[in-house]
C-alpha angles and dihedrals in degrees: 000000000000092000118151104153134040091258090055091049090050094053091047092052091047091051090048089053091051092245124153118211121221134187085261099043114048122200097254089052094044092051093047091051092045094053097039112116096358129138102215144119114247114202117196112182130196095014090163088082093061118081112214097008095139098076090046094052090045088056092051092046089053089053094044103044091161096052126097121221131212114188126186120196140147087224130048106266097210099227117164109260096004119159116215127225117183110216112209133183125288115282109272131179114272127217110301094006122126116257116238136160089245085083101095090210091055090049091050092050094048092044092052091043088055089051089055091051098257123120113211117195119208096220098045096038101034099120095048094044090050092046093050095047090047094049090049088047083224095296107160096213090052094048091048091049092049092047089054090071096056089096092076102014138057114237093246091059091047090057092050089052094050088049090056100046150304101292095112093045089098128092110263103238095001134284134256091234113051089209090063096045100083131024090210090061087061093050090042089059092050092046092050092054093058126098117240092257091052091049091051091047094052089048094053091048091057086084090075124091124204095000138299145231125247090252092052088049094053096040096043109028101024089239111146134198098271092051090048087052094049091048092047091050089054088054093243094118131054125206120205126202093266089059096255120144124220143146138225107288091234091053087051089053090050093049093049090054090054097046124101102232097197090053089050097052094096091051091048090054091049089049090051094049091047096053095039084055089050090058091052089049091051093052093055089048093050088055096052112022140041107300094228092084101054092038090053090051091049092053099046092048098036093120092047091048091049090055093044090053093050090050090050091053091047090047093046095240092162098164091054092051093051096052094041098049096095097053093040090057089050090052088060094046090050092058094038099252106119092145093059089052086057090054094047091048092051093050090049095051091050087057105042115085112255123242091038129117091244090054091049094053091048091049088054088057091052092048090053089051091051092047092050089048089052093053093043089053 
């Protein structure tokens, strides 16, 4: 329903219950009388679009003490005594996990492809199926939008397009429901509902890659605990079992499109220094403690470390590069990407001035790589 005020919501519920208002019996009174004493389930969907809905629903609940209530919203409604259930995407195959049709996201993609006249095969198309469902993080709408383009594109090309941006996140040929025609419209609605402080915080957080901790959010992006809670309560941030924050990858792409890159440059620099210093701290920990602690940190923060290293090369922070090389190499080994470390090292060596200590230390890393390759051969 196009309901944006409590009055609109009351009228919509009255109509759904088949009630007819009269001058003597207003919609609020009719709804309360209709619900009173009933044993029923009341489902109210998309409540984030109605400002001030909490007081109204509490009044209805007081009248209908035997009713059960199921509310859906992208933001916490704030009803007295409510219990929260976070709804995530459909299960999808993670990196390195075997692809099966037991993954609901895979089943949905194969089903929607069949609707479009394309037969996907789990053995032949396994890589592309896994990649599309991973990029969509199991989001049903995103999977359906992606499948709609199978009439003119192979699935591998669709995966590459999604990885590059949001161009394919629109319904091929339009959609019956305008809300399902374009993923950006979903994100636009969530963005518009934010306060200016929340918008600024989300924008600053876009400097992170692969998630972040509460401490990093505070020290790098000036986003404190109350702001993190506000964004979490609006379903814009996820929190995993280890305490790391993140967001849906397609939301990340949307936020980066909105961000003013020039204005973010000081935050990006602070991000790079923070994670280059983390590499230095890990090196000290590796020498004095059990190596499980620094290796775990390197693995968790690998994407942030990669962004920091790129910025350090770009900014000419040669001393930082020299002292972070060993731990940076270990971060690539911890995620199984040693070839990428070799590329990064060659790029750094081409940028660092020759005949300097940083260049010599990085050159030692390259010599080590060449020696390892020789013995493997």
